[in-house]
Phi, psi and omega in degrees: 000148177291126181247129174253129178254120183236153184244126170269104189289348175203163183280315194277152182301146176099345177268155188288151172238132186218164175295146180223159176293149184288125177282162179267355177211181178287346181082024180231122182284324183231118183267125177270318178198157175229128182235143177250149178209158175228152179215145180221161178202158172283144183094191184246030182277095183291331179294315179299317179295320181293318178298318178295325177294318178295316178300318180296325181292323187254351191301320187253017177275121185241049177277149173263099186306319186293342182262344183242348181241117177303125182091000175055219187297328181296331184259351183294135177239139181234138174237133181239128174244128183235147171235118181225155182297322184232084184304327184294342183264002183282131177266104183288334175300317180294321178295318181299330181294345177288346188233083187284347182238157175083188179253116178276122182272175180309131180272128178264122182242122180248155171282118184184219185064217182204136170243113185237170180246139176267006180238197187281339184270169173285158183308323182294340183262358188249153175287164182306323183292347179262002184267160172228131184246132178238133175236153175233149184225144171236119182247122179250131181240132178191206180207161175090138176273123181298341177277352178262113185301321181294319178295318183295333182272350182288157184232171178297324179299323178297323181294325181290333182271352183282134177297133187276152171253144175193156356284183180295172191303333184267012181281164184298328179300316179293321179301326185269359177080027178280127184255182182297327180296320178296317180297318179295319178296320179296320179296320181294329183264019184306321183293342182275350181280145178287167178296318180255141179291147177280172177301317180297324181286351176252009180265117185307134175070003177288152177303324180294317178296315183295324178293315180292323179296318178297319178295319179296319180298323179288322184283327188235038186300330180285354179246014175255113189255142169294161179306319181289323174297318180296320179296320177294321178299319177299321180288331182279335185250110185296322185256025184295144174248123175264121186242122173271113189268007179283160172287167179300320180294318179296320179297324183281327192252338183292137181280128177243094180052045177089358177245159175236159178071041183238142176215173175295136182299129179086001182289137172277149179261106177226093183302139175303322180303322180285326177296318182290320182283345182093358178292334176241143179287147174291146178297157176302146185298329184265006184280134171286128184235148172230114185262139182215148173223201183288308187229000174125314186300317183293324177290331173294319176297319178296319178298317180299322181288323187261351192305315183283321181287331183232084186294351179256014178280136176230167173224161184267119177295125179086356174064203182295330178300311180290321178300314180291321179297331178279001178063035175268162189297130176233171176209154175286140179269151180278000000 
């Protein structure tokens, strides 16, 4: 089959995508996982089918990047191989938007998939509205440049021993320039934090909030879930309560991937500030909880506050921003 090798020069929307010379490998020294997916649509829109195939490949993957990849999201490398009926019509910018974290490597696009007819004729004899397009995707996730000898020699065991970074690049901690040294210092000073967070520790992007969030992430890392893990947790727990811990103003004004007024679908609004002040009751001790905020730090502070009283409380890594980027259900807040 004719293979076209194309390069997505950056992950995020708005950056250029251009043709690239064909690589001799996927460009990943250490492979963490490989997932397959398929996508279909009515009509001849290969981009829509390809995006659905990529979503299908990664939708149910619940790996904790920070625990298996040395350097976490900053070091993660992704390779995408696609088969579509008409490669020349594929919009790679749209495909790149499926992968908000890590470094997206050259995308390999092959002529393949399937172009079928929903009527009596063959595809060549039918108009676009009578067609059905199928695409398939192979997504490889790993780390290390194969041209880097040190990367090529690293192992999975090394990744497990590597100190993790969190939250992902678009979290408030990264926005505020908090580095690993700050996180380590916060973890070391965990015993100095009060039982209840202060006003400063509940103020988005403040140094106090980021320090407490880093300490919480270190103390309760097994209760910090990726969006897909959190979605699976919601499905496993019949009586789960999803709690948006932001204030009303934060819910209305915080930007979620270019939108405002967005939250996890079905989330109750119970501000952390009200839980701490006593204006809102603490959840029952045996209730399964999923805590969420805009980008992660405030829900980490909430988890730290509720963790002992509510042993089934979890929080979403990266907040609503990561949840929405993962294409999980959201809703507008009132």
